[in-house]
C-alpha positions, 0 to 999 in steps of 0.5 A, a space after each residue: 288071170 293071175 298076177 295082178 297087182 295094186 295099181 295095175 289097170 285093167 278092163 272088165 265087165 262091170 255091172 252099172 251102179 243101178 244094178 241092171 246091165 253093165 259094160 267093159 270098162 277100165 279098172 285100178 286094182 286095189 287088191 287080188 287073190 285067186 278068186 276076187 279082184 277088188 278095185 276102183 272104177 275108172 271114168 273119162 266122163 268128168 266134165 258132166 259131174 256135179 261138183 260134189 262128185 268131181 271132188 272124189 275124182 283123181 286125175 290120172 296125169 300119166 293116162 297114156 302110159 297107164 294104157 288108157 285111150 283118153 284123159 282118165 280119173 279114178 273114182 275113190 269112192 266106188 268100189 269095183 268087186 269082180 269074181 275072176 271065174 265070172 268075167 273076162 279081164 284084160 290087163 291093159 297097163 299100170 299107174 306110174 310112180 307120179 300117179 301112185 304117189 298122187 293118187 295116195 296124197 288125194 285119197 289121204 286129203 279126201 274130205 267128203 
């Protein structure tokens, strides 16, 4: 897969934070080259999270336009690194300009 750009939304097999197992998940591409994709994890599981965790989630306003099936949040702390030769990757969409600007502002104002 070539031609990925920042703010593209893809699905890829992502390992769990615990390190054992994983599943196919949406990822927001931050950077990509011939070998590696770096991105941010996306989740639809917002309501169950602690207030501390919710503070690091940006809500995608135009989630349907981004190719997502349900309301989704960007976890700005969880960086996902994928090796292109080890995972199957499918492009599903791209953030709208409104969400690109909103996410940039959210990251700029994020306080741990």
